C-alpha positions in Angstrom: -30.5 53.4 7.2 -30.7 56.2 4.5 -33.7 56.5 2.3 -31.8 55.9 -0.9 -30.3 52.6 0.5 -33.6 51.5 1.9 -35.3 51.9 -1.7 -32.5 49.9 -3.2 -33.2 47.1 -0.7 -36.7 47.2 -1.2 -36.5 47.0 -4.9 -34.5 44.1 -4.8 -36.7 42.5 -2.2 -39.9 43.1 -4.4 -38.2 41.6 -7.4 -37.1 38.6 -5.1 -40.8 38.0 -3.8 -42.0 38.0 -7.6 -39.3 35.4 -8.4 -40.5 33.4 -5.3 -43.9 33.3 -6.8 -43.2 32.5 -10.3 -40.8 29.7 -8.8 -43.6 28.5 -6.5 -45.9 28.6 -9.7 -43.6 26.3 -11.6 -43.2 23.8 -9.0 -46.9 23.6 -8.7 -47.0 22.4 -12.3 -45.1 19.2 -11.5 -47.6 17.2 -9.8 -50.0 17.6 -12.7 -47.2 17.2 -15.3 -46.2 14.1 -13.4 -49.7 12.5 -13.4 -50.5 13.3 -17.2 -47.3 11.4 -18.1 -46.5 14.3 -20.4 -42.5 14.5 -21.2 -40.8 17.6 -19.9 -39.5 18.3 -23.7 -43.0 18.1 -25.0 -44.2 20.3 -22.2 -41.7 23.1 -22.7 -42.5 23.0 -26.4 -46.0 23.8 -25.8 -47.1 27.4 -27.0 -48.3 29.8 -24.6 -51.5 31.6 -25.6 -51.4 35.4 -25.6 -54.2 35.4 -23.4 -52.7 33.0 -20.9 -49.6 35.4 -20.8 -51.8 38.3 -20.3 -53.4 36.7 -17.2 -50.1 35.5 -15.7 -48.7 39.1 -15.8 -51.9 40.5 -14.4 -51.8 38.1 -11.5 -48.1 38.9 -10.7 -49.1 42.6 -10.6 -51.9 41.7 -8.3 -49.6 39.6 -6.1 -47.2 42.5 -5.9 -50.1 44.9 -4.7 -51.1 42.2 -2.0 -47.5 41.9 -0.7 -47.3 45.7 -0.6 -50.8 46.0 1.2 -49.8 43.6 3.8 -47.0 46.1 4.9 -44.0 43.7 3.9 -42.2 46.7 2.1 -42.6 49.0 5.0 -40.3 49.5 7.9 -40.8 46.5 10.2 -38.2 47.3 12.9 -40.6 47.9 15.6 -42.7 44.9 14.8 -42.4 41.7 16.8 -40.9 38.8 15.0 -43.9 36.7 14.6 -45.6 39.5 12.5 -43.2 38.4 9.8 -44.7 35.1 9.8 -48.3 36.2 9.9 -48.0 38.7 7.3 -46.3 36.5 5.1 -49.0 33.8 5.5 -51.7 36.3 4.8 -50.0 37.6 1.6 -49.4 34.1 0.2 -52.8 32.8 1.2 -54.5 35.9 -0.7 -52.2 35.3 -3.6 -53.3 31.5 -3.8 -56.9 32.7 -3.3 -56.7 35.1 -6.2 -55.2 32.4 -8.5 -58.0 30.1 -7.6 -60.7 32.8 -8.6 -58.9 33.6 -11.8 -58.9 29.7 -12.6 -62.6 29.7 -12.1 -63.1 32.8 -14.1 -60.8 31.9 -17.2 -61.2 28.2 -17.1 -57.5 27.3 -16.4 -57.4 23.5 -16.3 -54.0 23.1 -14.8 -55.1 24.8 -11.5 -56.5 22.3 -9.2 -56.4 21.5 -5.5 -53.0 20.0 -5.5 -51.6 22.9 -7.7 -52.9 25.4 -5.2 -51.7 23.5 -2.1 -48.1 23.4 -3.8 -48.2 27.1 -4.7 -49.2 28.0 -1.1 -46.9 25.6 0.7 -43.8 26.5 -1.4 -44.5 30.4 -1.5 -45.1 30.5 2.2 -42.3 28.6 3.2 -39.6 30.6 1.2 -41.5 34.1 1.9 -41.4 33.5 5.8 -37.9 32.0 5.9 -36.6 34.6 3.9 -38.1 37.5 6.1 -36.9 35.7 9.4 -33.4 35.1 7.8 -33.1 38.9 6.6 -34.3 40.1 10.1 -31.9 37.6 11.9 -28.8 38.7 9.9 -29.2 42.4 10.3 -30.0 42.2 13.7 -26.8 39.6 14.2 -24.3 41.9 12.5 -25.4 45.1 14.2 -25.2 43.5 17.7 -21.8 42.4 16.9 -20.7 46.1 16.2 -20.7 45.7 12.3 -22.2 48.5 10.1 -22.6 50.7 13.2 -22.9 54.5 12.5 -21.7 56.6 15.5 -24.2 59.6 16.4 -23.6 62.6 18.3 -26.9 64.0 19.8 -27.1 67.9 20.1 -29.2 68.9 22.9 -29.9 67.5 26.6 -33.7 68.3 26.7 -36.1 65.2 27.6 -36.7 64.8 23.7 -33.2 64.3 23.0 -32.8 61.8 25.7 -35.8 59.7 24.8 -34.5 59.9 21.2 -31.0 58.4 22.4 -32.7 56.0 24.5 -34.9 54.6 21.5 -31.6 54.4 19.4 -29.7 52.4 22.0 -32.5 50.2 22.8 -32.7 49.1 19.1 -29.2 47.6 18.4 -30.6 46.2 15.0 -30.9 49.8 13.7 -26.9 50.0 13.7 -26.6 53.2 15.6 -24.4 54.0 18.6 -24.9 57.2 20.7 -21.3 58.2 21.5 -22.5 61.3 23.6 -24.7 64.5 23.9 -23.5 68.2 23.2 -25.2 71.1 25.1 -24.6 74.5 26.9 -25.4 74.9 30.6 -29.1 75.4 31.2 -31.3 74.5 34.4 -32.3 71.1 32.8 -28.8 69.8 32.7 -28.9 68.4 36.3 -31.9 66.4 35.3 -30.0 65.2 32.4 -26.9 64.0 34.3 -29.2 61.9 36.5 -29.9 59.9 33.2 -26.3 58.7 33.3 -26.1 59.8 29.6 -22.5 61.2 28.7 -22.1 65.0 27.9 -19.1 65.0 25.7 -18.8 68.8 25.1 -20.5 72.0 25.2 -22.0 73.9 22.1 -18.8 76.0 21.8 -16.5 72.9 21.9 -18.3 71.0 19.4 -16.0 72.0 16.5 -13.0 70.9 18.4 -14.7 67.5 19.4 -15.8 66.8 15.7 -12.4 67.5 14.4 -10.9 64.8 16.6 -13.3 61.9 16.7 -15.0 59.5 14.5 -18.6 61.0 14.1 -20.8 59.6 11.2 -23.9 61.6 12.0 -25.0 64.5 14.3 -28.7 64.9 15.4 -29.8 67.9 16.2 -32.5 68.0 18.9 -32.4 71.6 20.0 -35.6 73.8 20.0 -35.1 75.4 16.5 -37.1 78.5 17.4 -34.9 79.6 20.1 -31.7 78.1 18.9 -32.0 78.8 15.1 -28.6 80.8 14.8 -26.8 78.0 17.1 -28.3 75.3 14.9 -27.4 76.9 11.6 -23.9 77.2 12.9 -23.8 73.7 13.9 -25.4 72.7 10.4 -22.6 74.8 8.7 -20.0 73.0 10.9 -21.2 69.5 9.6 -21.4 70.6 6.1 -17.7 71.8 6.1 -16.6 68.5 7.5 -18.8 66.4 5.4 -20.5 65.0 8.3 -24.4 63.9 7.8 -26.8 66.0 10.2 -30.1 65.3 10.9 -32.7 67.5 12.5 -36.4 68.5 12.5 -37.2 70.5 9.4 -36.0 74.0 9.1 -34.6 76.3 6.5 -30.8 77.0 6.3 -28.7 78.8 3.8 -26.0 76.1 3.2 -24.0 76.3 0.0 -23.1 72.8 -0.7 -25.3 70.4 1.3 -28.2 68.8 -0.1 -31.3 67.7 1.9 -33.6 64.6 2.0 -36.6 63.9 4.2 -36.6 60.7 6.1 -38.4 58.8 8.8 -35.9 57.8 11.4 -37.1 55.3 14.0 -40.7 57.1 13.6 -39.4 60.4 14.0 -39.5 62.9 10.8 -36.1 64.3 10.0 -34.5 66.5 7.3 -30.9 65.0 6.5 -28.1 67.2 5.1 -25.2 65.6 3.2 -22.6 66.8 0.9 -21.1 63.5 -0.6 -22.7 60.8 -2.4 -25.5 59.2 -0.4 -26.3 55.5 -0.4 -27.9 53.9 -3.5 -27.4 52.1 -6.7 -24.4 54.2 -7.6 -22.6 53.8 -4.6 -23.5 50.1 -4.6 -22.2 49.5 -8.2 -19.0 51.6 -7.3 -18.2 49.3 -4.4 -19.0 46.2 -6.7 -16.6 47.6 -9.4 -13.9 48.2 -6.6 -14.0 44.5 -5.5 -14.2 43.0 -9.0 -11.6 45.3 -10.5 -9.1 44.8 -7.6 -9.4 41.1 -7.6 -8.9 41.0 -11.3 -5.8 43.3 -11.2 -4.3 41.5 -8.4 -4.3 38.5 -10.2 -2.9 39.9 -13.5 -0.4 41.8 -11.7 1.2 38.9 -9.6 4.4 38.7 -12.1 4.9 42.5 -11.4 4.5 42.0 -7.6 7.1 39.4 -7.6 9.6 41.4 -9.7 9.1 44.5 -7.5 9.6 42.4 -4.4 12.8 41.1 -5.6 14.1 44.5 -6.6 13.4 46.2 -3.2 15.3 43.0 -1.6 18.1 43.3 -3.8 18.2 47.4 -3.3 18.3 47.7 0.3 17.7 45.8 3.5 14.2 45.8 5.0 10.8 44.6 4.4 9.2 44.6 1.0 5.7 46.3 2.2 5.6 49.6 4.1 2.4 50.2 6.2 1.4 53.6 7.6 -1.5 54.8 9.9 -3.9 57.0 7.6 -7.2 58.5 8.1 -10.2 57.3 6.0 -13.9 57.5 5.9 -15.1 59.9 8.7 -11.6 59.8 10.2 -11.4 56.1 10.7 -7.9 55.1 11.2 -6.5 52.3 8.9 -3.2 51.1 7.7 -2.4 51.8 4.1 -0.2 49.2 2.4 2.6 50.2 -0.3 5.8 48.8 -1.6 8.7 50.3 0.3 10.4 53.1 -1.5 12.4 54.6 1.5 15.1 53.5 3.9 13.6 51.4 6.9 14.2 54.5 9.5 12.7 57.0 7.0 9.9 58.2 9.5 12.5 58.7 12.2 14.8 60.9 9.9 11.8 62.8 9.0 12.3 65.4 11.7 15.7 66.5 10.7 14.4 67.2 7.2 11.4 69.4 8.3 13.3 72.3 7.3 13.7 71.3 3.8 9.9 70.7 3.0 9.0 72.1 -0.4 5.4 71.5 -0.2 2.8 74.1 0.6 0.1 73.6 3.5 0.8 70.7 6.1 1.9 68.0 3.7 5.5 67.1 3.6 7.3 66.5 0.2 11.0 66.9 -1.2 11.7 66.4 -4.6 15.0 64.9 -3.9 14.2 63.1 -0.7 17.5 61.3 0.5 15.4 58.8 2.3 14.2 57.4 -1.0 16.2 54.3 -2.6 17.2 54.1 -6.0 14.5 51.5 -6.8 12.2 53.5 -4.6 12.6 56.4 -7.0 11.7 54.2 -10.2 8.7 52.7 -8.2 7.5 56.1 -7.4 7.8 57.6 -11.0 5.8 54.7 -12.4 3.4 54.7 -9.4 4.1 50.8 -8.7 4.5 51.5 -5.3 0.6 52.3 -5.1 -0.3 48.6 -6.2 -0.5 47.1 -3.0 -3.4 49.5 -1.9 -5.5 47.0 -4.1 -5.7 45.0 -0.6 -6.9 48.2 1.2 -9.7 48.5 -1.5 -10.7 44.9 -1.2 -10.8 45.4 2.7 -13.2 48.2 2.2 -10.7 50.9 3.7 -10.4 52.7 0.3 -11.7 52.9 -3.2 -10.1 52.8 -6.4 -11.0 56.5 -7.1 -11.4 59.1 -4.2 -9.1 61.6 -2.2 -5.8 60.4 -1.3 -5.5 59.3 2.1 -3.1 61.6 4.1 -0.8 60.5 6.9 -1.9 61.5 10.5 0.7 64.2 10.7 -0.7 66.1 7.6 -4.3 65.5 8.7 -3.5 67.4 12.1 -2.0 70.5 10.2 -5.3 71.3 8.6 -6.4 74.8 9.5 -9.6 74.9 7.7 -12.6 72.8 8.4 -13.7 72.5 4.7 -10.3 70.4 4.3 -12.1 67.7 6.6 -14.8 67.2 4.1 -12.6 65.0 2.2 -13.2 62.5 5.0 -16.9 62.3 4.0 -16.0 59.7 1.2 -13.5 56.7 1.2 -10.2 57.6 0.0 -8.8 56.3 -3.0 -5.7 55.2 -5.1 -6.3 57.8 -7.7 -8.3 61.0 -8.0 -8.3 64.3 -9.8 -5.0 65.4 -8.1 -3.4 62.5 -9.6 -4.5 63.4 -13.0 -3.5 67.1 -12.8 0.0 66.9 -11.7 0.2 65.4 -8.3 3.0 66.9 -6.1 3.3 69.8 -8.5 0.0 71.2 -7.3 -0.3 73.5 -4.4 -2.1 72.1 -1.3 -5.0 74.5 -1.3 -5.6 73.9 -5.2 -5.2 70.0 -4.2 -8.0 70.3 -1.6 -10.3 72.2 -4.1 -9.7 69.2 -6.6 -11.0 66.8 -3.9 -14.0 69.0 -2.9 -14.7 69.2 -6.9 -14.7 65.5 -6.8 -17.1 65.0 -3.8 -19.6 67.6 -5.1 -19.7 66.3 -8.8 -19.1 62.7 -8.0 -20.9 59.9 -10.4 -20.1 56.8 -11.9 -18.9 58.4 -15.3 -16.6 60.9 -13.3 -14.8 57.7 -11.6 -14.5 56.1 -15.1 -13.0 59.3 -16.5 -10.7 59.7 -13.7 -9.3 56.0 -13.9 -8.7 56.3 -17.7 -7.2 59.9 -17.3 -4.8 58.4 -14.7 -3.0 56.2 -17.3 -1.4 58.8 -19.3 -0.5 60.8 -16.1 1.1 57.9 -14.6 2.8 57.1 -18.0 4.3 60.6 -18.0 5.4 60.4 -14.7 4.4 64.0 -14.0 4.3 65.3 -10.6 5.7 62.2 -9.0 7.6 62.5 -5.8 
């Protein structure tokens, strides 16, 4: 898990723990309130003294310090399950004890033995059950292969083998070692005895990375003797937008940013180019889901009318699906309204000579395969609307580099083109705003790199707003 995402989750957990303690405090007032016979309405209308408010805020701060001192906000991956129960009990017990001391010092009459018992029991039960639920949930989804990141380890020395073994023995970390890469050296015989897979040599890494799903590369080579080679690997990862982790060193990379992390107890320096996990990425995904659901509901009439027009215009299905490459070259099937004849992909070979687009992409302004209704749908970009389902599924985002067919991606002749795979593809992006098909391929790729390097929530908002006039004008549609 990245440092940014971990900090985000810890912030949520800290706020949740404070809410648990406040809730337990409120529950603890019920026995005294019931015994006094005081009506609820009268109780809630009572004025709170400033002194009592300050005392309560001070207790909340103290309780937070107690929870932190018990290690409840540190990495607990290597600790046994019962440690969550014991440390949770210690924390809630100390919090209850601190309230008892405060009640004696400041003569808080409502805090008696019954109050303390309810506070301790409620807070302990919720804190322990929450920690166990979190541990079980993360372990369960990762053991089932969900939220798993594929890692390639560079180096076959004992240190790299041990690091790979540590990752594989902890499925709850959510990492899968797809193999090792190294050149021939005397220790390679010993490595092969470990039954680990050598997927390529160092010279073949570039080709292997171009054609396989790789989320992260972990460099475990001796930096002093392999500095030049390690720098090449880091540059290769930078050009393709792949996260690289290695022991601290200095590299002259032009795009990648770095962050220090503790990875399964090993200090690593992480280089990345695209947006790293954190609150902005979380908000982007939440907005994608909410906006897509709302738009799908509002656009039901448009979907029905479009489906009817397609059926009346030409034989064949309403929707067209095609395999595309998404985040870190994951394959998915994009969904669009059909705008071509049903055998369009088969007829593509005979039309290759009429390709008018630069680079590996295929575009013909007056493509004979496009149906009359399809031409109208493309002009208004209505054919793209079913991709909202891809956004909800998580294969795409509302804003991001346009996903290309496998044929076009295989034609990339520059590794920096592949950096577009470091973020989720989108329905619209800078290319969509600036003219679409009228833009040369290299300029298109540069706009995608600009989006990745300058990404922010504000940039996404500007692109979404700027796409509207571009679609209305129909500029560059093909």
